[in-house]
Each structure stands twice: as C-alpha cells, then as structure tokens.
TIVO-2410 file (N, C-alpha, C; in nm, 3 decimals):
# residues 166
REC num residu      c1      c2      c3 atome chaine
REC   1      M   9.826  11.171   6.784     N      A
REC   1      M   9.788  11.281   6.697    CA      A
REC   1      M   9.912  11.345   6.636     C      A
REC   2      A   9.899  11.387   6.512     N      A
REC   2      A  10.010  11.449   6.441    CA      A
REC   2      A  10.040  11.587   6.501     C      A
REC   3      Q  10.168  11.623   6.495     N      A
REC   3      Q  10.208  11.756   6.542    CA      A
REC   3      Q  10.142  11.862   6.453     C      A
REC   4      V  10.102  11.971   6.513     N      A
REC   4      V  10.037  12.079   6.440    CA      A
REC   4      V  10.142  12.184   6.405     C      A
REC   5      I  10.144  12.223   6.278     N      A
REC   5      I  10.228  12.335   6.235    CA      A
REC   5      I  10.136  12.444   6.183     C      A
REC   6      F  10.184  12.566   6.188     N      A
REC   6      F  10.108  12.680   6.138    CA      A
REC   6      F  10.181  12.734   6.017     C      A
REC   7      R  10.103  12.757   5.910     N      A
REC   7      R  10.163  12.802   5.784    CA      A
REC   7      R  10.061  12.884   5.707     C      A
REC   8      R  10.112  12.955   5.606     N      A
REC   8      R  10.022  13.028   5.517    CA      A
REC   8      R   9.941  12.929   5.435     C      A
REC   9      A   9.817  12.961   5.415     N      A
REC   9      A   9.728  12.875   5.337    CA      A
REC   9      A   9.767  12.879   5.190     C      A
REC  10      T   9.742  12.768   5.124     N      A
REC  10      T   9.758  12.760   4.979    CA      A
REC  10      T   9.620  12.748   4.916     C      A
REC  11      R   9.617  12.758   4.787     N      A
REC  11      R   9.492  12.743   4.713    CA      A
REC  11      R   9.425  12.608   4.743     C      A
REC  12      A   9.504  12.505   4.760     N      A
REC  12      A   9.450  12.371   4.788    CA      A
REC  12      A   9.382  12.365   4.925     C      A
REC  13      D   9.413  12.456   5.016     N      A
REC  13      D   9.353  12.457   5.150    CA      A
REC  13      D   9.216  12.523   5.154     C      A
REC  14      V   9.180  12.596   5.050     N      A
REC  14      V   9.057  12.677   5.052    CA      A
REC  14      V   8.932  12.594   5.084     C      A
REC  15      P   8.908  12.479   5.023     N      A
REC  15      P   8.787  12.404   5.058    CA      A
REC  15      P   8.779  12.367   5.206     C      A
REC  16      A   8.890  12.326   5.264     N      A
REC  16      A   8.891  12.291   5.407    CA      A
REC  16      A   8.867  12.415   5.493     C      A
REC  17      I   8.923  12.528   5.454     N      A
REC  17      I   8.901  12.653   5.527    CA      A
REC  17      I   8.753  12.691   5.523     C      A
REC  18      L   8.693  12.681   5.404     N      A
REC  18      L   8.550  12.714   5.391    CA      A
REC  18      L   8.464  12.623   5.478     C      A
REC  19      A   8.499  12.495   5.486     N      A
REC  19      A   8.424  12.403   5.572    CA      A
REC  19      A   8.438  12.444   5.719     C      A
REC  20      L   8.558  12.485   5.760     N      A
REC  20      L   8.577  12.531   5.898    CA      A
REC  20      L   8.495  12.656   5.927     C      A
REC  21      L   8.494  12.749   5.833     N      A
REC  21      L   8.420  12.874   5.853    CA      A
REC  21      L   8.270  12.851   5.865     C      A
REC  22      D   8.221  12.748   5.799     N      A
REC  22      D   8.077  12.718   5.803    CA      A
REC  22      D   8.038  12.622   5.914     C      A
REC  23      D   8.134  12.578   5.994     N      A
REC  23      D   8.109  12.473   6.092    CA      A
REC  23      D   8.057  12.526   6.226     C      A
REC  24      D   7.959  12.613   6.223     N      A
REC  24      D   7.890  12.652   6.346    CA      A
REC  24      D   7.760  12.723   6.311     C      A
REC  25      E   7.670  12.724   6.407     N      A
REC  25      E   7.536  12.780   6.383    CA      A
REC  25      E   7.539  12.928   6.348     C      A
REC  26      I   7.625  13.004   6.416     N      A
REC  26      I   7.630  13.148   6.389    CA      A
REC  26      I   7.675  13.175   6.246     C      A
REC  27      A   7.778  13.106   6.201     N      A
REC  27      A   7.825  13.123   6.063    CA      A
REC  27      A   7.717  13.081   5.964     C      A
REC  28      R   7.651  12.969   5.992     N      A
REC  28      R   7.545  12.924   5.900    CA      A
REC  28      R   7.430  13.024   5.894     C      A
REC  29      S   7.403  13.092   6.004     N      A
REC  29      S   7.293  13.189   6.004    CA      A
REC  29      S   7.325  13.311   5.918     C      A
REC  30      R   7.454  13.336   5.895     N      A
REC  30      R   7.496  13.451   5.813    CA      A
REC  30      R   7.505  13.416   5.665     C      A
REC  31      A   7.523  13.288   5.634     N      A
REC  31      A   7.552  13.245   5.497    CA      A
REC  31      A   7.428  13.248   5.410     C      A
REC  32      A   7.451  13.273   5.282     N      A
REC  32      A   7.341  13.272   5.186    CA      A
REC  32      A   7.295  13.129   5.158     C      A
REC  33      G   7.386  13.034   5.166     N      A
REC  33      G   7.353  12.894   5.141    CA      A
REC  33      G   7.453  12.806   5.211     C      A
REC  34      P   7.413  12.683   5.243     N      A
REC  34      P   7.502  12.596   5.319    CA      A
REC  34      P   7.619  12.546   5.235     C      A
REC  35      S   7.733  12.532   5.301     N      A
REC  35      S   7.849  12.468   5.243    CA      A
REC  35      S   7.863  12.334   5.313     C      A
REC  36      P   7.937  12.240   5.253     N      A
REC  36      P   7.952  12.112   5.321    CA      A
REC  36      P   8.024  12.127   5.453     C      A
REC  37      G   7.978  12.055   5.555     N      A
REC  37      G   8.044  12.056   5.685    CA      A
REC  37      G   8.169  11.970   5.681     C      A
REC  38      P   8.251  11.972   5.787     N      A
REC  38      P   8.377  11.899   5.785    CA      A
REC  38      P   8.359  11.747   5.778     C      A
REC  39      D   8.241  11.696   5.817     N      A
REC  39      D   8.217  11.552   5.810    CA      A
REC  39      D   8.155  11.509   5.678     C      A
REC  40      D   8.119  11.605   5.593     N      A
REC  40      D   8.061  11.576   5.463    CA      A
REC  40      D   8.171  11.524   5.370     C      A
REC  41      P   8.150  11.413   5.301     N      A
REC  41      P   8.255  11.358   5.215    CA      A
REC  41      P   8.297  11.452   5.104     C      A
REC  42      T   8.214  11.551   5.069     N      A
REC  42      T   8.252  11.645   4.964    CA      A
REC  42      T   8.330  11.764   5.017     C      A
REC  43      A   8.346  11.774   5.151     N      A
REC  43      A   8.412  11.891   5.210    CA      A
REC  43      A   8.555  11.907   5.163     C      A
REC  44      G   8.627  11.799   5.140     N      A
REC  44      G   8.766  11.809   5.098    CA      A
REC  44      G   8.783  11.825   4.948     C      A
REC  45      A   8.675  11.810   4.873     N      A
REC  45      A   8.685  11.822   4.727    CA      A
REC  45      A   8.706  11.968   4.689     C      A
REC  46      L   8.784  11.990   4.586     N      A
REC  46      L   8.812  12.125   4.542    CA      A
REC  46      L   8.683  12.193   4.497     C      A
REC  47      T   8.657  12.311   4.550     N      A
REC  47      T   8.539  12.387   4.513    CA      A
REC  47      T   8.560  12.441   4.371     C      A
REC  48      P   8.475  12.404   4.276     N      A
REC  48      P   8.494  12.454   4.139    CA      A
REC  48      P   8.486  12.606   4.135     C      A
REC  49      E   8.574  12.666   4.057     N      A
REC  49      E   8.577  12.812   4.050    CA      A
REC  49      E   8.444  12.869   4.002     C      A
REC  50      A   8.373  12.795   3.919     N      A
REC  50      A   8.246  12.845   3.868    CA      A
REC  50      A   8.140  12.854   3.976     C      A
REC  51      V   8.154  12.776   4.085     N      A
REC  51      V   8.054  12.775   4.192    CA      A
REC  51      V   8.053  12.910   4.263     C      A
REC  52      D   8.167  12.960   4.299     N      A
REC  52      D   8.171  13.088   4.366    CA      A
REC  52      D   8.301  13.161   4.338     C      A
REC  53      A   8.305  13.229   4.226     N      A
REC  53      A   8.425  13.300   4.185    CA      A
REC  53      A   8.466  13.407   4.286     C      A
REC  54      A   8.370  13.461   4.360     N      A
REC  54      A   8.402  13.564   4.459    CA      A
REC  54      A   8.492  13.510   4.569     C      A
REC  55      L   8.469  13.386   4.612     N      A
REC  55      L   8.554  13.325   4.714    CA      A
REC  55      L   8.696  13.307   4.663     C      A
REC  56      W   8.708  13.261   4.539     N      A
REC  56      W   8.842  13.243   4.483    CA      A
REC  56      W   8.912  13.376   4.463     C      A
REC  57      A   8.838  13.478   4.422     N      A
REC  57      A   8.896  13.612   4.406    CA      A
REC  57      A   8.942  13.665   4.542     C      A
REC  58      A   8.863  13.639   4.646     N      A
REC  58      A   8.901  13.684   4.781    CA      A
REC  58      A   9.029  13.614   4.824     C      A
REC  59      F   9.038  13.482   4.801     N      A
REC  59      F   9.161  13.412   4.837    CA      A
REC  59      F   9.281  13.470   4.762     C      A
REC  60      E   9.265  13.491   4.633     N      A
REC  60      E   9.376  13.546   4.552    CA      A
REC  60      E   9.418  13.683   4.603     C      A
REC  61      A   9.322  13.767   4.642     N      A
REC  61      A   9.354  13.901   4.694    CA      A
REC  61      A   9.427  13.891   4.828     C      A
REC  62      I   9.380  13.804   4.916     N      A
REC  62      I   9.447  13.786   5.045    CA      A
REC  62      I   9.589  13.735   5.023     C      A
REC  63      D   9.602  13.635   4.937     N      A
REC  63      D   9.731  13.572   4.912    CA      A
REC  63      D   9.832  13.669   4.852     C      A
REC  64      A   9.784  13.763   4.771     N      A
REC  64      A   9.873  13.858   4.704    CA      A
REC  64      A   9.908  13.979   4.791     C      A
REC  65      D   9.835  14.000   4.899     N      A
REC  65      D   9.850  14.120   4.982    CA      A
REC  65      D   9.951  14.095   5.095     C      A
REC  66      P  10.062  14.168   5.098     N      A
REC  66      P  10.161  14.146   5.205    CA      A
REC  66      P  10.110  14.185   5.344     C      A
REC  67      R   9.997  14.252   5.352     N      A
REC  67      R   9.940  14.290   5.482    CA      A
REC  67      R   9.834  14.191   5.529     C      A
REC  68      N   9.815  14.083   5.456     N      A
REC  68      N   9.718  13.980   5.494    CA      A
REC  68      N   9.785  13.844   5.491     C      A
REC  69      E   9.755  13.763   5.591     N      A
REC  69      E   9.805  13.626   5.595    CA      A
REC  69      E   9.690  13.535   5.636     C      A
REC  70      L   9.656  13.444   5.547     N      A
REC  70      L   9.556  13.342   5.578    CA      A
REC  70      L   9.635  13.222   5.629     C      A
REC  71      I   9.611  13.186   5.754     N      A
REC  71      I   9.690  13.085   5.823    CA      A
REC  71      I   9.609  12.957   5.842     C      A
REC  72      V   9.675  12.843   5.829     N      A
REC  72      V   9.611  12.717   5.863    CA      A
REC  72      V   9.693  12.646   5.969     C      A
REC  73      A   9.622  12.571   6.053     N      A
REC  73      A   9.684  12.477   6.146    CA      A
REC  73      A   9.681  12.343   6.073     C      A
REC  74      D   9.797  12.288   6.047     N      A
REC  74      D   9.812  12.168   5.965    CA      A
REC  74      D   9.860  12.054   6.055     C      A
REC  75      A   9.780  11.948   6.062     N      A
REC  75      A   9.816  11.829   6.141    CA      A
REC  75      A   9.833  11.713   6.044     C      A
REC  76      G   9.957  11.685   6.009     N      A
REC  76      G   9.983  11.574   5.918    CA      A
REC  76      G   9.919  11.589   5.782     C      A
REC  77      G   9.909  11.712   5.733     N      A
REC  77      G   9.849  11.737   5.602    CA      A
REC  77      G   9.701  11.769   5.605     C      A
REC  78      A   9.638  11.758   5.721     N      A
REC  78      A   9.496  11.792   5.735    CA      A
REC  78      A   9.483  11.930   5.798     C      A
REC  79      V   9.398  12.013   5.739     N      A
REC  79      V   9.372  12.146   5.795    CA      A
REC  79      V   9.276  12.129   5.913     C      A
REC  80      V   9.324  12.164   6.033     N      A
REC  80      V   9.243  12.148   6.154    CA      A
REC  80      V   9.210  12.282   6.220     C      A
REC  81      G   9.259  12.392   6.163     N      A
REC  81      G   9.229  12.524   6.217    CA      A
REC  81      G   9.268  12.630   6.116     C      A
REC  82      T   9.215  12.750   6.136     N      A
REC  82      T   9.247  12.861   6.047    CA      A
REC  82      T   9.224  12.994   6.118     C      A
REC  83      C   9.290  13.095   6.069     N      A
REC  83      C   9.263  13.233   6.108    CA      A
REC  83      C   9.323  13.324   6.001     C      A
REC  84      Q   9.276  13.447   5.997     N      A
REC  84      Q   9.331  13.546   5.904    CA      A
REC  84      Q   9.392  13.658   5.986     C      A
REC  85      L   9.514  13.694   5.952     N      A
REC  85      L   9.586  13.802   6.017    CA      A
REC  85      L   9.596  13.918   5.919     C      A
REC  86      T   9.555  14.037   5.964     N      A
REC  86      T   9.565  14.157   5.881    CA      A
REC  86      T   9.647  14.260   5.957     C      A
REC  87      F   9.748  14.313   5.892     N      A
REC  87      F   9.840  14.409   5.953    CA      A
REC  87      F   9.804  14.547   5.901     C      A
REC  88      I   9.773  14.638   5.994     N      A
REC  88      I   9.717  14.769   5.959    CA      A
REC  88      I   9.809  14.879   6.008     C      A
REC  89      P   9.860  14.961   5.915     N      A
REC  89      P   9.937  15.077   5.959    CA      A
REC  89      P   9.842  15.179   6.021     C      A
REC  90      S   9.892  15.256   6.115     N      A
REC  90      S   9.804  15.349   6.185    CA      A
REC  90      S   9.882  15.469   6.235     C      A
REC  91      L   9.817  15.582   6.234     N      A
REC  91      L   9.878  15.701   6.295    CA      A
REC  91      L   9.854  15.704   6.446     C      A
REC  92      S   9.751  15.632   6.490     N      A
REC  92      S   9.728  15.625   6.634    CA      A
REC  92      S   9.833  15.535   6.698     C      A
REC  93      R   9.846  15.543   6.828     N      A
REC  93      R   9.946  15.465   6.903    CA      A
REC  93      R  10.087  15.488   6.848     C      A
REC  94      R  10.115  15.616   6.819     N      A
REC  94      R  10.248  15.661   6.775    CA      A
REC  94      R  10.295  15.592   6.647     C      A
REC  95      G  10.199  15.560   6.559     N      A
REC  95      G  10.233  15.502   6.430    CA      A
REC  95      G  10.257  15.353   6.431     C      A
REC  96      A  10.229  15.288   6.543     N      A
REC  96      A  10.251  15.143   6.551    CA      A
REC  96      A  10.151  15.069   6.463     C      A
REC  97      E  10.202  14.968   6.394     N      A
REC  97      E  10.115  14.880   6.318    CA      A
REC  97      E  10.034  14.795   6.416     C      A
REC  98      R   9.912  14.760   6.378     N      A
REC  98      R   9.830  14.672   6.460    CA      A
REC  98      R   9.793  14.550   6.377     C      A
REC  99      M   9.768  14.440   6.447     N      A
REC  99      M   9.725  14.319   6.379    CA      A
REC  99      M   9.582  14.289   6.421     C      A
REC 100      T   9.498  14.262   6.322     N      A
REC 100      T   9.362  14.216   6.348    CA      A
REC 100      T   9.357  14.067   6.317     C      A
REC 101      I   9.301  13.992   6.410     N      A
REC 101      I   9.284  13.848   6.395    CA      A
REC 101      I   9.137  13.823   6.366     C      A
REC 102      E   9.110  13.753   6.256     N      A
REC 102      E   8.972  13.727   6.217    CA      A
REC 102      E   8.952  13.580   6.183     C      A
REC 103      A   8.827  13.539   6.179     N      A
REC 103      A   8.786  13.408   6.129    CA      A
REC 103      A   8.864  13.295   6.196     C      A
REC 104      V   8.873  13.299   6.327     N      A
REC 104      V   8.943  13.195   6.403    CA      A
REC 104      V   8.852  13.074   6.415     C      A
REC 105      R   8.900  12.960   6.367     N      A
REC 105      R   8.821  12.837   6.375    CA      A
REC 105      R   8.913  12.718   6.398     C      A
REC 106      V   8.864  12.622   6.473     N      A
REC 106      V   8.929  12.492   6.492    CA      A
REC 106      V   8.825  12.387   6.459     C      A
REC 107      R   8.867  12.284   6.386     N      A
REC 107      R   8.776  12.177   6.346    CA      A
REC 107      R   8.710  12.116   6.469     C      A
REC 108      G   8.580  12.089   6.460     N      A
REC 108      G   8.500  12.043   6.573    CA      A
REC 108      G   8.560  11.928   6.651     C      A
REC 109      D   8.612  11.828   6.581     N      A
REC 109      D   8.667  11.711   6.650    CA      A
REC 109      D   8.804  11.736   6.712     C      A
REC 110      R   8.861  11.855   6.689     N      A
REC 110      R   8.992  11.889   6.745    CA      A
REC 110      R   8.983  11.999   6.850     C      A
REC 111      R   8.861  12.049   6.876     N      A
REC 111      R   8.845  12.152   6.978    CA      A
REC 111      R   8.872  12.094   7.115     C      A
REC 112      G   8.927  12.177   7.204     N      A
REC 112      G   8.955  12.132   7.339    CA      A
REC 112      G   9.089  12.060   7.353     C      A
REC 113      H   9.169  12.061   7.247     N      A
REC 113      H   9.300  11.993   7.250    CA      A
REC 113      H   9.416  12.091   7.245     C      A
REC 114      G   9.388  12.222   7.261     N      A
REC 114      G   9.495  12.322   7.266    CA      A
REC 114      G   9.535  12.382   7.133     C      A
REC 115      I   9.473  12.340   7.024     N      A
REC 115      I   9.511  12.392   6.892    CA      A
REC 115      I   9.478  12.540   6.881     C      A
REC 116      G   9.361  12.581   6.927     N      A
REC 116      G   9.323  12.722   6.921    CA      A
REC 116      G   9.420  12.809   7.000     C      A
REC 117      R   9.456  12.764   7.118     N      A
REC 117      R   9.552  12.839   7.202    CA      A
REC 117      R   9.687  12.848   7.132     C      A
REC 118      E   9.736  12.736   7.080     N      A
REC 118      E   9.864  12.738   7.007    CA      A
REC 118      E   9.858  12.833   6.887     C      A
REC 119      M   9.746  12.829   6.814     N      A
REC 119      M   9.731  12.915   6.696    CA      A
REC 119      M   9.730  13.063   6.735     C      A
REC 120      M   9.662  13.095   6.843     N      A
REC 120      M   9.657  13.234   6.887    CA      A
REC 120      M   9.794  13.280   6.937     C      A
REC 121      L   9.864  13.195   7.013     N      A
REC 121      L   9.998  13.233   7.060    CA      A
REC 121      L  10.094  13.248   6.943     C      A
REC 122      W  10.081  13.161   6.843     N      A
REC 122      W  10.163  13.172   6.721    CA      A
REC 122      W  10.132  13.305   6.651     C      A
REC 123      S  10.005  13.340   6.642     N      A
REC 123      S   9.963  13.465   6.576    CA      A
REC 123      S  10.016  13.587   6.649     C      A
REC 124      L  10.011  13.584   6.783     N      A
REC 124      L  10.064  13.697   6.861    CA      A
REC 124      L  10.215  13.708   6.843     C      A
REC 125      A  10.284  13.595   6.835     N      A
REC 125      A  10.429  13.598   6.809    CA      A
REC 125      A  10.455  13.656   6.670     C      A
REC 126      R  10.370  13.624   6.575     N      A
REC 126      R  10.383  13.678   6.439    CA      A
REC 126      R  10.368  13.830   6.442     C      A
REC 127      A  10.274  13.881   6.520     N      A
REC 127      A  10.255  14.026   6.533    CA      A
REC 127      A  10.379  14.091   6.593     C      A
REC 128      R  10.435  14.028   6.694     N      A
REC 128      R  10.557  14.082   6.756    CA      A
REC 128      R  10.672  14.084   6.656     C      A
REC 129      E  10.685  13.977   6.575     N      A
REC 129      E  10.789  13.972   6.472    CA      A
REC 129      E  10.781  14.091   6.378     C      A
REC 130      R  10.659  14.133   6.346     N      A
REC 130      R  10.637  14.245   6.254    CA      A
REC 130      R  10.647  14.379   6.325     C      A
REC 131      G  10.662  14.379   6.456     N      A
REC 131      G  10.674  14.503   6.531    CA      A
REC 131      G  10.541  14.568   6.563     C      A
REC 132      C  10.433  14.492   6.560     N      A
REC 132      C  10.302  14.548   6.592    CA      A
REC 132      C  10.297  14.591   6.738     C      A
REC 133      G  10.224  14.697   6.763     N      A
REC 133      G  10.208  14.745   6.899    CA      A
REC 133      G  10.078  14.700   6.963     C      A
REC 134      L   9.992  14.634   6.884     N      A
REC 134      L   9.860  14.597   6.934    CA      A
REC 134      L   9.806  14.481   6.850     C      A
REC 135      A   9.739  14.389   6.915     N      A
REC 135      A   9.663  14.285   6.845    CA      A
REC 135      A   9.518  14.303   6.887     C      A
REC 136      Q   9.430  14.292   6.791     N      A
REC 136      Q   9.288  14.312   6.819    CA      A
REC 136      Q   9.205  14.208   6.745     C      A
REC 137      L   9.085  14.186   6.796     N      A
REC 137      L   8.992  14.097   6.731    CA      A
REC 137      L   8.852  14.136   6.772     C      A
REC 138      T   8.757  14.090   6.695     N      A
REC 138      T   8.617  14.102   6.735    CA      A
REC 138      T   8.560  13.961   6.738     C      A
REC 139      T   8.459  13.943   6.819     N      A
REC 139      T   8.392  13.814   6.826    CA      A
REC 139      T   8.244  13.840   6.848     C      A
REC 140      D   8.163  13.758   6.789     N      A
REC 140      D   8.019  13.772   6.801    CA      A
REC 140      D   7.979  13.769   6.948     C      A
REC 141      K   7.888  13.854   6.987     N      A
REC 141      K   7.845  13.862   7.127    CA      A
REC 141      K   7.786  13.731   7.177     C      A
REC 142      R   7.740  13.646   7.085     N      A
REC 142      R   7.679  13.518   7.124    CA      A
REC 142      R   7.783  13.410   7.153     C      A
REC 143      R   7.909  13.434   7.130     N      A
REC 143      R   8.014  13.333   7.147    CA      A
REC 143      R   8.077  13.340   7.286     C      A
REC 144      A   8.001  13.302   7.387     N      A
REC 144      A   8.049  13.311   7.527    CA      A
REC 144      A   8.175  13.228   7.550     C      A
REC 145      D   8.183  13.110   7.489     N      A
REC 145      D   8.305  13.027   7.505    CA      A
REC 145      D   8.426  13.098   7.446     C      A
REC 146      A   8.408  13.161   7.332     N      A
REC 146      A   8.518  13.234   7.268    CA      A
REC 146      A   8.561  13.352   7.354     C      A
REC 147      H   8.467  13.418   7.418     N      A
REC 147      H   8.501  13.532   7.505    CA      A
REC 147      H   8.590  13.485   7.621     C      A
REC 148      R   8.552  13.373   7.683     N      A
REC 148      R   8.634  13.318   7.792    CA      A
REC 148      R   8.773  13.278   7.740     C      A
REC 149      F   8.777  13.219   7.622     N      A
REC 149      F   8.903  13.178   7.562    CA      A
REC 149      F   8.995  13.298   7.538     C      A
REC 150      Y   8.944  13.403   7.475     N      A
REC 150      Y   9.027  13.520   7.446    CA      A
REC 150      Y   9.071  13.590   7.575     C      A
REC 151      T   8.984  13.595   7.674     N      A
REC 151      T   9.022  13.653   7.803    CA      A
REC 151      T   9.135  13.573   7.866     C      A
REC 152      S   9.130  13.441   7.855     N      A
REC 152      S   9.236  13.357   7.912    CA      A
REC 152      S   9.371  13.380   7.845     C      A
REC 153      L   9.368  13.434   7.724     N      A
REC 153      L   9.492  13.465   7.651    CA      A
REC 153      L   9.544  13.606   7.682     C      A
REC 154      G   9.467  13.682   7.761     N      A
REC 154      G   9.510  13.817   7.797    CA      A
REC 154      G   9.439  13.928   7.722     C      A
REC 155      F   9.348  13.895   7.631     N      A
REC 155      F   9.272  13.998   7.561    CA      A
REC 155      F   9.172  14.060   7.659     C      A
REC 156      A   9.147  14.188   7.644     N      A
REC 156      A   9.050  14.258   7.727    CA      A
REC 156      A   8.936  14.309   7.639     C      A
REC 157      A   8.814  14.297   7.688     N      A
REC 157      A   8.697  14.350   7.618    CA      A
REC 157      A   8.692  14.500   7.644     C      A
REC 158      S   8.779  14.575   7.575     N      A
REC 158      S   8.799  14.716   7.604    CA      A
REC 158      S   8.715  14.811   7.519     C      A
REC 159      H   8.657  14.761   7.410     N      A
REC 159      H   8.583  14.848   7.319    CA      A
REC 159      H   8.449  14.783   7.282     C      A
REC 160      E   8.357  14.863   7.240     N      A
REC 160      E   8.231  14.816   7.186    CA      A
REC 160      E   8.241  14.829   7.035     C      A
REC 161      G   8.210  14.721   6.962     N      A
REC 161      G   8.220  14.724   6.817    CA      A
REC 161      G   8.084  14.741   6.753     C      A
REC 162      F   8.086  14.796   6.632     N      A
REC 162      F   7.964  14.816   6.555    CA      A
REC 162      F   7.987  14.770   6.412     C      A
REC 163      K   7.887  14.712   6.350     N      A
REC 163      K   7.896  14.668   6.212    CA      A
REC 163      K   7.766  14.703   6.141     C      A
REC 164      I   7.775  14.714   6.011     N      A
REC 164      I   7.654  14.733   5.929    CA      A
REC 164      I   7.674  14.655   5.800     C      A
REC 165      G   7.574  14.578   5.765     N      A
REC 165      G   7.579  14.504   5.640    CA      A
REC 165      G   7.557  14.598   5.523     C      A
REC 166      L   7.632  14.578   5.418     N      A
REC 166      L   7.620  14.662   5.298    CA      A
REC 166      L   7.579  14.581   5.178     C      A
***
C-alpha cells in the first residue's frame, strides 16, 4: 500500500471527498439525493459546477478562509480519507483558539488500517502548531464505532450537543 500523506484539498479532490462523505447510511439519510459511492465508476469524475453550485461555492469559501482547512489523506494520488479543521478564536479558556474537527471519513476499503488514527493525530498536531488550547468534535449518537475510536484517542464525551435544521 502507498504511504499516506495529509494535505490541504484541492478543487480536483472535491468529487472524491463528496463520495467519502456520502459513503455511509447516516450520511445518506441526511442527503437530499444520492451521490455516487466510492465504488461507482462515476465517483472520480469531476462534478459539473451546474449540478450543485452550492457545493463548489462551499469549497471555494473553505479554501479561501485561513481559519478552515479541508484535509485529505492521499495514498499515491488517491483520496482515501478526509476531514475539515476549523480554528475558532474564543474569549473562553483565556482566549485560546480551539479547533473543531468535522466530516471525518476514511474510504470503506481502507478502514481498519490506521488511516483514521493517523489523520486524527496529524490534525491534533496541526492544532498544537497553531497554539490551540482545545480540540473538539461532534459525532452522531448512532456512530458507536466512532465513539470508541475517539475515546481511544483521548477525547472525552464531556458535553451534550444540540442541533436544529434551518
């Protein structure tokens, strides 16, 4: 297997990232319509901008924002994982910046090979580089495997989260 490197996503990575984000039942239950899965031959094809301009606008906004980093795990040119890091200034915790980790995914055929752990450790090192005092994430209550994974990395289920669709 090719060595995995972690880097900022480029525009060319967006279709693979979207396939990763849609590659589970919980994500599909939230989506308005299905996207190609990672085994679909069209998954690697560039998503035409006319299909969903909002996704491209979101990528452009993330890419242009110095407080957001869309990260990919790259194995020999193939995107095998992704996460988004958001750095948030705060008056709490004595003004320390915090990092929120979102949309953590590893391609189905690469799960269980340590890529998720490497990506999370890389992300935590990135937070330390920026001087963050806290890293936080939320995970769907139905993701029991993810809960065990995050606990094994030292995260504590210290807060109850709430969301509302708008």
